[in-house]
Every structure is written in structure tokens, then in C-alpha cells.
C-alpha positions as CSV (number, residue, x, y, z in Angstrom):
1,M,95.3,164.3,141.6
2,S,95.4,162.1,144.7
3,N,97.5,159.0,145.1
4,L,94.3,156.9,144.7
5,D,93.5,158.6,141.4
6,N,97.1,158.0,140.2
7,A,96.8,154.3,141.2
8,I,93.5,153.9,139.4
9,A,94.9,155.6,136.3
10,A,98.0,153.3,136.4
11,L,95.8,150.2,136.8
12,K,93.6,151.3,133.8
13,A,96.7,151.9,131.7
14,A,98.2,148.5,132.7
15,N,94.9,146.8,131.9
16,M,94.9,148.4,128.5
17,I,98.4,147.1,127.8
18,V,97.4,143.6,129.0
19,S,94.4,143.7,126.8
20,Q,96.5,144.8,123.7
21,N,99.0,142.0,124.4
22,Q,96.2,139.4,124.7
23,Q,94.8,140.5,121.3
24,S,98.3,140.4,119.8
25,N,98.9,136.9,121.2
26,S,95.5,135.8,119.8
27,V,96.4,137.1,116.3
28,Q,99.7,135.2,116.5
29,V,98.0,132.0,117.6
30,N,95.5,132.3,114.7
31,Q,98.3,132.9,112.2
32,Q,100.1,129.8,113.5
33,R,96.9,127.8,113.2
34,T,96.5,129.0,109.6
35,Y,100.1,127.9,108.8
36,M,99.5,124.5,110.3
37,Q,96.3,124.1,108.3
38,D,98.2,124.9,105.2
39,I,101.0,122.4,106.1
40,S,98.4,119.7,106.9
41,K,96.5,120.2,103.7
42,T,99.8,120.0,101.7
43,I,100.8,116.7,103.4
44,K,97.5,115.1,102.7
45,E,97.3,116.4,99.1
46,E,100.8,115.2,98.3
47,R,100.2,111.8,99.9
48,L,97.0,111.3,97.9
49,K,98.6,112.5,94.7
50,Q,101.3,109.9,95.1
51,G,98.7,107.2,95.8
52,L,100.0,106.5,99.4
53,T,98.0,105.5,102.4
54,Q,98.7,107.0,105.8
55,C,100.4,103.7,106.7
56,D,102.6,103.8,103.6
57,L,103.7,107.3,104.4
58,A,104.3,106.5,108.0
59,K,106.6,103.6,107.1
60,M,108.5,105.8,104.6
61,A,108.9,108.6,107.2
62,G,109.6,106.3,110.2
63,Y,106.6,107.3,112.2
64,S,103.3,105.8,113.1
65,Q,100.1,106.0,111.1
66,G,98.7,108.0,114.0
67,T,101.4,110.6,113.6
68,I,100.6,111.0,110.0
69,A,96.9,111.4,110.9
70,R,97.7,114.1,113.4
71,A,99.9,115.9,110.8
72,E,97.0,115.9,108.4
73,T,94.4,117.1,110.9
74,N,96.1,120.3,112.1
75,L,97.5,118.9,115.3
76,W,100.9,120.1,116.4
77,I,103.8,117.8,115.7
78,S,107.5,118.5,115.9
79,I,109.5,120.1,113.1
80,F,111.6,117.0,113.0
81,C,108.6,114.9,112.2
82,L,107.4,117.4,109.6
83,V,110.8,117.3,107.9
84,S,110.7,113.5,107.8
85,I,107.2,113.5,106.3
86,F,108.1,116.0,103.6
87,E,111.4,114.2,102.8
88,A,109.4,110.9,102.5
89,L,107.1,112.7,100.0
90,G,110.1,113.9,98.1
91,K,109.6,117.5,99.2
92,K,111.6,120.0,101.2
93,I,110.6,122.6,103.8
94,L,111.9,126.1,103.4
95,L,112.0,128.0,106.7
96,I,112.0,131.8,106.4
97,N,113.0,134.1,109.2
98,K,110.6,137.0,109.4
């Protein structure tokens, strides 16, 4: 095998690794998106169950109505904000290390 053939084989192998990593990252992003959708749904359901408006919950949690809207529509917000929202709803967040 020539040096050129070895280089081509190495590039093909590297490309396969990159492709596998991209697929793995895509799966992780999709899983994170699913988690956020579940969290968002829970926030909205709990808020409505308690008869609260987004403004009510925002005041209780110490954030703006816009932040509550973002939390309920699957947009990324900080873990600190999530904790405050859940505490305002009388709920706790349990973090599990996997």
C-alpha cells in the first residue's frame, strides 16, 4: 500500500469517526430537547392547575412574565430559574446523575 493509499484510508476512517460523533451529538441534543419539552409541559400544567397566570407565577418566582413564557415554550432557561419556578409552584426538582 502506498503512502497515498494509507492517507486516503486514514481520512476515510477519520471521516467515519466524525460522522459517528455527529450522530451521537444529534441524539444527545434530541434527548435534551425532549427533557425540556417535558419540563415546559409540567410547568404550564402545574400553573394552570393552580389557577395562576404567567404574571402571577412570574411574581411568585421573581422573574418576568416573558421568562415564564420561555419556560413554557421549550426555550432554554437557567437551572436557577427552573428551581425558582418549581419552588413557586410548590414543587421540587430532583437531579439524577446518569
